[in-house]
C-alpha positions as CSV (number, residue, x, y, z in Angstrom):
1,M,-79.0,0.5,8.3
2,R,-77.5,4.1,7.8
3,T,-74.0,2.6,8.2
4,F,-75.1,-0.4,5.7
5,K,-76.1,2.4,3.1
6,T,-72.5,4.9,3.9
7,L,-70.5,1.1,3.1
8,A,-72.4,0.2,0.3
9,L,-72.2,4.0,-1.2
10,G,-68.4,3.8,-0.2
11,A,-67.9,0.6,-2.0
12,A,-69.7,1.9,-5.5
13,L,-67.9,5.0,-5.7
14,A,-64.8,3.4,-4.9
15,A,-65.5,0.5,-8.0
16,V,-66.3,4.0,-10.2
17,A,-62.6,5.3,-8.6
18,S,-60.7,2.2,-9.8
19,A,-62.9,1.3,-13.4
20,S,-60.8,1.5,-16.1
21,D,-60.7,1.1,-20.1
22,V,-57.3,-1.1,-19.8
23,E,-57.8,-4.6,-20.4
24,V,-55.7,-6.7,-17.4
25,L,-54.6,-9.1,-18.9
26,T,-52.6,-12.9,-18.4
27,K,-50.8,-15.7,-20.0
28,D,-54.1,-17.5,-19.7
29,T,-56.7,-14.3,-21.2
30,F,-53.8,-12.7,-23.3
31,P,-54.0,-15.2,-26.6
32,D,-57.9,-14.7,-26.8
33,F,-58.0,-11.2,-26.3
34,V,-55.5,-10.6,-29.3
35,K,-57.7,-13.2,-31.2
36,E,-61.1,-11.0,-30.6
37,N,-59.5,-7.9,-31.1
38,D,-58.9,-6.7,-34.7
39,L,-55.9,-4.2,-33.1
40,V,-55.0,-3.7,-29.8
41,L,-51.9,-1.6,-27.8
42,A,-50.4,-4.0,-25.1
43,E,-48.1,-2.3,-22.5
44,F,-45.8,-4.9,-20.8
45,Y,-44.6,-3.3,-17.9
46,A,-43.5,-3.6,-13.9
47,P,-45.1,-2.4,-10.9
48,W,-42.2,-0.7,-9.6
49,C,-41.1,0.9,-13.2
50,G,-41.3,4.7,-12.7
51,H,-41.6,5.4,-16.2
52,C,-44.4,3.0,-15.8
53,K,-46.3,5.1,-13.5
54,A,-45.6,8.0,-15.5
55,L,-47.2,6.6,-18.6
56,A,-50.5,4.8,-16.5
57,P,-52.8,7.7,-16.7
58,E,-51.8,8.6,-19.9
59,Y,-52.3,5.4,-20.8
60,E,-55.7,5.4,-19.2
61,E,-56.7,8.4,-21.0
62,A,-56.0,7.0,-23.9
63,A,-58.0,3.5,-23.5
64,T,-61.1,5.7,-22.9
65,T,-60.6,7.9,-25.8
66,L,-59.8,5.0,-28.7
67,K,-62.6,2.7,-27.1
68,E,-65.2,4.9,-28.9
69,K,-63.4,3.8,-31.9
70,N,-63.1,-0.1,-30.9
71,I,-59.4,0.2,-30.2
72,K,-58.5,-2.0,-27.5
73,L,-55.6,-1.0,-25.1
74,A,-54.0,-3.6,-22.6
75,K,-51.6,-4.6,-20.4
76,V,-49.5,-7.1,-19.0
77,D,-47.8,-7.5,-15.6
78,C,-43.9,-9.0,-16.6
79,T,-43.6,-9.5,-12.1
80,E,-46.6,-12.2,-12.6
81,E,-46.4,-12.8,-16.4
82,A,-42.3,-13.5,-17.0
83,D,-43.0,-16.5,-19.0
84,L,-45.4,-14.3,-21.5
85,C,-43.1,-11.2,-21.6
86,Q,-40.1,-12.9,-22.5
87,S,-41.9,-14.8,-25.1
88,F,-42.3,-11.3,-26.6
89,G,-39.1,-10.4,-26.1
90,V,-39.4,-7.8,-23.7
91,E,-36.2,-6.3,-21.9
92,G,-37.2,-2.9,-20.8
93,Y,-39.9,-1.8,-19.1
94,P,-42.4,0.0,-20.1
95,T,-42.5,-1.9,-23.7
96,L,-45.6,-1.2,-26.3
97,K,-46.8,-3.4,-28.8
98,V,-49.4,-3.5,-32.0
99,F,-51.2,-6.8,-32.3
100,R,-53.0,-7.1,-35.4
101,G,-54.0,-10.8,-34.0
102,P,-51.9,-13.1,-32.5
103,E,-49.2,-13.1,-35.4
104,N,-49.2,-10.0,-36.8
105,I,-47.0,-7.5,-34.2
106,S,-45.1,-4.3,-34.3
107,P,-43.3,-1.9,-31.9
108,Y,-45.2,0.7,-30.8
109,S,-43.2,3.7,-32.2
110,G,-45.6,7.1,-31.1
111,A,-44.5,9.4,-28.0
112,R,-46.2,8.2,-24.6
113,K,-48.9,10.8,-24.1
114,S,-52.4,10.0,-24.4
115,P,-52.6,12.7,-27.5
116,A,-49.8,11.0,-29.4
117,I,-50.9,7.4,-28.4
118,V,-54.8,8.3,-29.7
119,S,-53.6,9.7,-32.9
120,Y,-50.8,6.9,-33.6
121,M,-53.7,3.8,-33.2
122,T,-56.5,5.6,-35.2
123,K,-53.8,5.9,-38.5
124,Q,-53.4,1.5,-37.3
125,S,-56.9,1.6,-37.5
126,L,-57.7,3.3,-40.8
127,P,-56.9,2.0,-44.0
128,A,-53.3,3.5,-45.7
129,V,-55.6,5.4,-47.9
130,S,-59.2,6.8,-46.9
131,L,-61.6,7.1,-49.6
132,L,-63.1,10.6,-49.7
133,T,-66.2,12.3,-50.8
134,K,-67.7,15.4,-50.2
135,D,-69.6,14.4,-47.0
136,T,-66.6,13.2,-45.4
137,L,-63.4,15.1,-46.7
138,E,-64.3,17.7,-43.8
139,D,-64.7,15.9,-40.9
140,F,-61.3,14.4,-42.3
141,K,-59.5,17.0,-41.9
142,T,-59.7,16.8,-38.0
143,Q,-58.9,13.8,-37.6
144,D,-55.7,15.2,-36.8
145,K,-52.9,17.8,-36.8
146,V,-51.8,16.4,-40.4
147,V,-53.6,15.1,-43.1
148,V,-52.5,14.3,-46.1
149,V,-55.2,13.8,-49.1
150,A,-54.0,13.0,-53.1
151,Y,-56.9,14.3,-55.8
152,F,-56.5,12.4,-59.1
153,E,-58.5,11.2,-61.6
154,A,-60.4,7.8,-61.5
155,D,-58.6,5.8,-64.1
156,D,-55.1,7.7,-63.3
157,K,-53.6,4.1,-62.1
158,A,-50.2,5.2,-61.7
159,S,-50.6,8.3,-59.7
160,N,-52.9,6.1,-57.3
161,T,-50.3,3.4,-57.5
162,T,-47.4,6.4,-56.7
163,F,-49.4,7.9,-54.0
164,S,-50.6,4.5,-52.3
165,T,-46.9,3.6,-51.6
166,V,-46.3,6.6,-49.6
167,A,-49.0,6.0,-47.3
168,E,-48.1,2.7,-47.2
169,K,-44.5,4.0,-45.9
170,L,-45.3,6.8,-43.8
171,R,-49.1,5.5,-42.5
172,D,-47.4,5.8,-39.1
173,N,-46.7,9.2,-39.5
174,Y,-49.9,10.8,-41.1
175,L,-53.4,9.6,-42.4
176,F,-53.7,9.7,-46.0
177,G,-57.1,10.0,-47.8
178,A,-57.9,10.2,-51.8
179,S,-60.6,11.5,-53.8
180,S,-61.3,10.8,-57.6
181,D,-63.9,14.1,-57.4
182,A,-63.4,16.6,-59.7
183,A,-65.9,18.4,-58.4
184,L,-64.2,18.4,-54.5
185,A,-60.5,19.4,-56.2
186,K,-62.1,22.5,-57.9
187,A,-64.1,23.2,-54.7
188,E,-60.5,22.8,-52.8
189,D,-59.3,25.1,-55.6
190,V,-56.6,22.1,-56.7
191,S,-56.0,21.0,-60.4
192,V,-55.7,17.1,-60.9
193,P,-53.2,15.3,-60.0
194,S,-52.3,17.1,-56.9
195,V,-51.9,16.5,-53.6
196,V,-52.8,18.9,-50.5
197,L,-51.8,18.4,-46.8
198,Y,-53.8,19.9,-44.7
199,K,-52.7,21.5,-40.9
200,S,-54.1,22.7,-37.8
201,F,-50.6,25.4,-38.3
202,D,-49.1,28.2,-40.1
203,E,-51.3,28.7,-43.6
204,G,-53.4,25.5,-43.2
205,K,-52.5,23.6,-45.9
206,S,-49.7,23.1,-48.8
207,V,-50.2,21.9,-52.0
208,F,-48.0,19.7,-53.8
209,T,-48.2,20.1,-57.7
210,Q,-44.9,18.4,-59.1
211,T,-45.1,15.3,-61.0
212,F,-46.1,12.5,-58.8
213,D,-43.3,10.6,-57.8
214,V,-42.9,8.5,-54.4
215,E,-39.4,10.3,-53.4
216,A,-40.7,13.9,-54.2
217,I,-44.0,13.4,-52.7
218,E,-42.3,11.9,-49.2
219,K,-40.4,15.1,-48.8
220,F,-43.3,17.3,-49.7
221,A,-44.9,15.4,-46.8
222,K,-42.3,15.5,-44.2
223,T,-41.4,19.2,-45.0
224,A,-44.4,20.5,-44.9
225,S,-45.8,19.3,-42.0
226,I,-43.2,21.5,-39.9
227,P,-44.3,24.8,-38.8
228,L,-42.2,27.8,-40.1
229,I,-41.0,28.1,-36.4
230,G,-42.0,25.1,-34.4
231,E,-41.2,23.6,-31.0
232,V,-38.8,21.0,-30.3
233,G,-40.6,18.7,-27.6
234,P,-41.7,15.1,-26.3
235,E,-44.2,15.3,-29.2
236,T,-42.5,16.9,-31.9
237,Y,-38.6,15.4,-31.9
238,A,-39.6,12.7,-34.0
239,D,-41.0,14.4,-36.9
240,Y,-38.2,17.2,-36.8
241,M,-35.8,13.6,-37.2
242,A,-37.6,12.2,-39.8
243,A,-37.7,14.9,-41.8
244,G,-34.1,15.0,-42.7
245,I,-33.3,18.7,-43.3
246,P,-31.0,20.2,-40.6
247,L,-32.9,21.7,-37.2
248,A,-32.2,24.8,-36.2
249,Y,-33.0,25.0,-32.2
250,I,-33.7,28.6,-30.4
251,F,-33.0,28.0,-26.9
252,A,-34.8,30.5,-24.5
253,E,-36.3,30.1,-20.9
254,T,-39.8,31.8,-21.3
255,P,-42.1,32.1,-23.5
256,E,-42.1,35.5,-23.8
257,E,-38.7,35.1,-25.1
258,R,-38.6,32.4,-27.6
259,E,-41.9,33.9,-29.1
260,T,-39.8,37.3,-29.7
261,L,-36.7,35.4,-31.2
262,S,-39.5,33.6,-33.0
263,A,-40.5,36.5,-34.7
264,S,-36.5,37.8,-35.2
265,F,-35.9,35.1,-37.1
266,K,-39.6,34.4,-38.7
267,S,-37.9,35.7,-42.0
268,I,-34.8,34.1,-41.8
269,A,-36.7,30.7,-41.8
270,E,-39.1,31.7,-44.5
271,K,-36.2,32.3,-46.7
272,H,-34.6,28.7,-46.1
273,R,-37.9,26.4,-45.9
274,G,-37.5,23.3,-47.1
275,A,-33.8,23.9,-46.6
276,I,-33.9,23.8,-42.4
277,S,-36.7,23.7,-40.0
278,F,-36.3,26.4,-37.3
279,A,-37.9,25.6,-33.9
280,T,-37.9,27.0,-29.8
281,I,-36.8,25.1,-26.8
282,D,-37.8,25.9,-23.5
283,A,-34.4,26.1,-22.3
284,K,-36.2,25.5,-18.7
285,S,-37.2,22.2,-19.4
286,F,-35.1,21.0,-21.8
287,G,-31.6,23.0,-21.6
288,A,-29.5,19.5,-20.8
289,H,-30.2,19.6,-24.8
290,A,-27.9,22.2,-25.3
291,G,-24.9,19.5,-24.5
292,N,-25.7,17.5,-27.0
293,L,-25.4,20.3,-29.8
294,N,-21.9,21.2,-28.2
295,L,-23.3,23.9,-26.4
296,K,-22.7,25.1,-22.8
297,A,-25.9,24.1,-21.4
298,D,-26.1,27.0,-18.7
299,Q,-26.0,29.6,-21.1
300,F,-29.3,31.2,-22.8
301,P,-30.5,32.3,-24.8
302,A,-28.2,30.2,-27.9
303,F,-28.7,28.9,-31.2
304,A,-27.6,25.8,-32.8
305,I,-28.1,24.1,-36.0
306,Q,-27.9,20.0,-36.0
307,D,-27.3,18.2,-39.6
308,T,-29.6,15.5,-38.5
309,V,-29.0,13.2,-41.8
310,N,-25.3,13.1,-40.0
311,N,-26.0,14.1,-37.1
312,K,-23.3,16.7,-37.0
313,K,-23.4,20.1,-34.7
314,Y,-23.0,23.6,-35.5
315,P,-23.9,25.6,-32.1
316,F,-23.8,29.2,-32.6
317,D,-20.7,31.3,-30.5
318,Q,-23.1,31.6,-26.9
319,E,-20.8,34.9,-26.4
320,A,-22.4,36.5,-29.4
321,E,-26.0,38.2,-29.3
322,L,-28.5,36.6,-31.2
323,T,-29.8,39.3,-33.6
324,E,-31.2,39.0,-36.6
325,A,-28.3,39.7,-39.0
326,A,-26.0,37.6,-37.0
327,I,-28.1,34.5,-37.3
328,S,-28.8,35.4,-40.8
329,K,-25.3,35.4,-41.6
330,F,-24.3,32.5,-39.8
331,V,-27.4,30.4,-41.6
332,E,-26.4,31.6,-45.2
333,E,-22.6,30.3,-44.3
334,F,-24.3,27.1,-42.6
335,V,-26.2,26.6,-46.3
336,A,-23.0,27.9,-48.1
337,G,-21.5,24.9,-46.5
338,D,-18.6,27.4,-44.6
339,V,-19.4,26.9,-41.1
340,E,-16.9,23.9,-39.6
341,P,-19.4,21.5,-37.3
342,S,-18.1,21.4,-34.0
343,I,-17.1,17.8,-32.7
344,K,-16.8,16.0,-29.7
345,S,-14.3,13.9,-29.0
346,E,-12.3,11.7,-26.5
347,P,-8.3,11.2,-27.3
348,I,-8.0,8.3,-29.1
349,P,-6.3,5.7,-27.0
350,E,-2.6,5.4,-27.2
351,K,-3.6,1.5,-27.3
352,Q,-6.0,-0.3,-27.8
353,E,-6.6,-2.9,-24.6
354,G,-9.0,-5.8,-24.3
355,P,-10.7,-7.4,-27.1
356,V,-13.0,-4.4,-27.5
357,Q,-12.0,-1.6,-29.9
358,I,-12.7,1.5,-28.2
359,I,-14.3,3.9,-30.3
360,V,-13.6,7.9,-29.9
361,A,-14.8,10.4,-32.2
362,K,-11.9,11.0,-34.1
363,N,-11.0,7.7,-34.8
364,Y,-14.7,6.3,-35.3
365,D,-14.2,6.3,-39.5
366,D,-10.8,4.3,-39.3
367,I,-12.6,1.5,-36.9
368,V,-16.6,1.6,-38.3
369,L,-15.5,2.5,-42.1
370,D,-13.1,-0.1,-42.8
371,D,-14.1,-2.0,-45.4
372,T,-13.0,-4.9,-45.0
373,K,-14.1,-6.3,-41.7
374,D,-18.3,-6.3,-40.2
375,V,-17.9,-4.0,-37.3
376,L,-20.2,-4.9,-34.5
377,V,-20.2,-1.2,-32.5
378,E,-22.0,-0.8,-29.0
379,F,-23.6,3.5,-28.5
380,Y,-23.4,3.2,-24.9
381,A,-23.7,5.6,-21.7
382,P,-21.2,5.5,-18.8
383,W,-24.2,5.8,-16.0
384,C,-26.1,3.0,-18.3
385,G,-27.5,0.3,-15.8
386,H,-28.4,-2.1,-19.2
387,C,-24.8,-1.2,-20.6
388,K,-22.4,-2.0,-17.5
389,A,-24.8,-5.2,-17.1
390,L,-23.9,-5.6,-21.1
391,A,-20.2,-5.2,-20.1
392,P,-19.0,-8.7,-19.6
393,K,-20.4,-10.3,-21.8
394,Y,-19.6,-7.8,-24.9
395,D,-15.9,-8.8,-23.7
396,I,-16.1,-11.9,-23.8
397,L,-18.0,-11.9,-26.8
398,A,-14.8,-10.1,-28.5
399,G,-12.7,-12.2,-26.8
400,L,-14.4,-15.0,-28.8
401,Y,-13.2,-13.6,-32.3
402,V,-10.0,-12.9,-31.2
403,D,-9.2,-16.8,-29.7
404,A,-10.5,-17.7,-33.1
405,G,-8.4,-15.8,-35.1
406,L,-11.1,-13.9,-36.8
407,T,-10.3,-10.4,-36.2
408,D,-9.2,-9.7,-39.5
409,K,-13.3,-10.4,-40.3
410,V,-14.8,-9.1,-37.4
411,T,-14.3,-6.0,-35.3
412,I,-16.2,-5.7,-31.4
413,A,-15.9,-2.4,-30.4
414,K,-18.0,-0.3,-28.4
415,V,-17.6,4.3,-28.5
416,D,-19.5,6.3,-25.2
417,A,-22.0,8.5,-27.0
418,T,-22.4,10.9,-24.5
419,A,-18.5,11.8,-24.4
420,N,-17.8,11.4,-28.6
421,D,-19.8,12.9,-31.3
422,V,-21.2,9.7,-33.9
423,P,-22.9,9.9,-36.9
424,D,-25.9,8.0,-35.9
425,E,-28.5,9.5,-34.0
426,I,-28.3,7.3,-30.8
427,Q,-32.2,7.0,-29.1
428,G,-31.3,3.9,-26.8
429,F,-28.9,2.7,-24.5
430,P,-27.4,0.6,-25.6
431,T,-27.8,0.5,-29.0
432,I,-26.0,-2.0,-31.6
433,K,-25.3,-2.0,-35.0
434,L,-23.6,-4.5,-37.5
435,F,-21.7,-2.3,-39.6
436,K,-21.1,-5.2,-42.7
437,A,-18.3,-5.2,-44.9
438,G,-18.6,-3.7,-48.6
439,D,-21.9,-2.0,-47.2
440,K,-21.4,0.6,-44.3
441,K,-23.9,3.2,-45.4
442,N,-26.9,1.0,-44.1
443,P,-25.8,-0.6,-40.7
444,V,-28.0,-3.0,-39.2
445,T,-29.4,-2.7,-36.0
446,Y,-29.9,-5.1,-33.2
447,S,-33.2,-5.9,-31.6
448,G,-32.4,-9.2,-29.9
449,S,-32.3,-10.4,-26.6
450,R,-28.3,-9.5,-25.2
451,S,-27.5,-12.8,-24.7
452,I,-23.8,-14.0,-26.2
453,E,-25.0,-16.8,-28.7
454,D,-27.8,-14.3,-29.7
455,L,-25.1,-12.0,-30.5
456,I,-22.9,-14.3,-32.3
457,K,-25.5,-15.3,-34.2
458,F,-26.6,-12.1,-35.1
459,I,-22.9,-11.1,-36.6
460,K,-23.0,-14.2,-38.4
461,E,-26.2,-13.8,-40.4
462,S,-25.8,-10.3,-41.0
463,G,-22.1,-9.7,-41.7
464,K,-20.8,-9.7,-45.1
465,H,-17.9,-13.0,-43.7
466,E,-20.7,-15.0,-42.2
467,A,-17.9,-15.4,-39.3
468,E,-18.6,-17.7,-36.6
469,V,-17.7,-19.0,-33.0
470,T,-19.0,-21.3,-30.5
471,Y,-19.9,-20.3,-26.8
472,V,-22.3,-22.1,-24.8
473,E,-24.0,-19.9,-22.1
474,E,-22.8,-21.2,-18.7
475,E,-26.0,-20.2,-17.5
476,A,-28.8,-20.6,-20.1
477,A,-31.6,-19.7,-18.1
478,E,-29.8,-16.4,-16.7
479,A,-28.8,-15.4,-19.8
480,E,-32.9,-15.9,-21.2
481,K,-33.7,-13.7,-18.8
482,P,-34.6,-10.0,-20.2
483,I,-32.1,-7.4,-19.1
484,V,-34.0,-5.3,-16.5
485,E,-32.4,-4.3,-14.1
486,S,-33.4,-4.1,-9.8
487,M,-35.3,-1.4,-8.9
488,A,-32.6,-0.3,-6.8
489,E,-30.5,-0.6,-10.0
490,Q,-33.1,1.6,-11.9
491,A,-33.3,4.1,-9.6
492,A,-29.9,5.1,-9.0
493,A,-29.2,4.7,-13.2
494,A,-32.1,7.4,-13.1
495,T,-31.1,9.4,-10.7
496,E,-27.2,9.3,-12.2
497,A,-28.5,10.2,-15.8
498,A,-30.4,13.0,-14.5
499,K,-27.1,14.4,-13.0
500,S,-25.8,13.4,-16.4
501,A,-28.5,15.4,-18.6
502,G,-26.0,17.4,-20.6
503,E,-24.0,14.2,-21.9
504,E,-27.5,12.2,-22.6
505,A,-28.8,12.1,-25.8
506,T,-32.9,13.7,-25.7
507,E,-35.7,10.9,-25.4
508,A,-37.9,13.9,-24.2
509,V,-36.9,15.8,-27.1
510,K,-36.1,12.5,-29.0
511,S,-40.5,12.3,-28.9
512,K,-40.5,10.4,-25.7
513,A,-39.0,12.9,-23.1
514,S,-40.4,11.5,-20.3
515,E,-39.4,8.0,-21.1
516,V,-35.9,6.8,-20.4
517,S,-33.6,3.9,-18.8
518,E,-36.2,1.6,-18.6
519,A,-37.7,1.6,-22.4
520,A,-37.2,-1.4,-24.6
521,P,-35.2,-2.9,-26.3
522,A,-32.8,-0.1,-25.5
523,E,-32.0,2.0,-22.3
524,T,-33.4,5.6,-23.4
525,H,-31.2,8.3,-21.8
526,D,-32.8,11.5,-21.3
527,E,-35.7,13.2,-20.1
528,L,-35.5,16.6,-21.6
């Protein structure tokens, strides 16, 4: 009898241990689940995927926290449910998508840590603008590390409309609230109309009192939401990139050294606030990112400024001491436009061999910005498994336009983005963009399957010339499968990526630090 009780207790404990707030879905249960729940975050994964394994405990923790808010987290095993995963365009693991019913689907663009998942999905669950009262304001302020609240008169429709436009545009980034209670605005010591950004750091809040304008409020939110001297890492990189202003990196290996340098550079950061963001970065964990800024990745402390809009790099001389006076002078010269960017480039090919044009930093503008042509560019990494899988198809694609005599209208090109500085901040490999003739400032990023037929369709539909060639996949079934490497290939790619960390373009410092190679649709490429 005692043995029976022991076994029963063991079984009960095992059941508790295996309990999960993440719903496991199949092709049979998925449709009803997304219909019955207003908001669902679904993970498409493979059991062998290392990044999926790393995500699992974070995902479980987030699911438990979000359960209280009736926000559901689910997962689908793509090795068991291949057809279901293909129907949602899954091309790598893990892929996360937000569902508001079966038809309203959007990619999850937050970081893959529990707090970030909770924050992102909480924003998704609320209206773009929450109406606040004196009874709800204080609680709203604590809902996230940054919340944005507008105060205006009830009949001020213009301010209301402007603020709502900003909120709709940035709802993935911040929580937005509004109040027309004059007494509440007075209690918060603000006049109307105004916008207050409440934050859990620095001075606690920033106030916008300029004329209500969408662009001005957006810039205010992006600037005020960043600490005076913050820290670059998995949870913050995306915010720094989205701010649209240069980012000054302070690389140091110990917390004490980062704190000392921060204190030394505080007055510089204050003087240039709004023009340059300052942030420390852990050189022990993310030192490889120094290579992306054209710094030596083994010599710290170090300092560099990145023009995040144009992706230009301005490394400070690593042989010089990082003093307040030296950095102040360097920053002043940068702001004045007196510092030349550092450009990393392979040699320009003496001859373009093959149908795919080879781009390096030194001939980038000549090829990509040729205003007479639609230019399709693949940004790749030599170690990237997905890039290697795409290579033969990409060669065939380029050959089709050569054979059709369309090279005066369409250029198919590629660039090793680990060996060449390019104007765009590339967040995954391969990244494919079409630079349309006559409109080079607004390239279109390709997010479809990597089949030749779909790439042809993309060039025709997105290009100015609407150039079209014909191709029938020889192995249609194979072409329709997601381009996902085998376990061995993924492991090899990840190993090589780690070795090439200095050449990689920072997923970890890119908002998703520990999630590389297997993220869809592109194979992301750095684990800083």
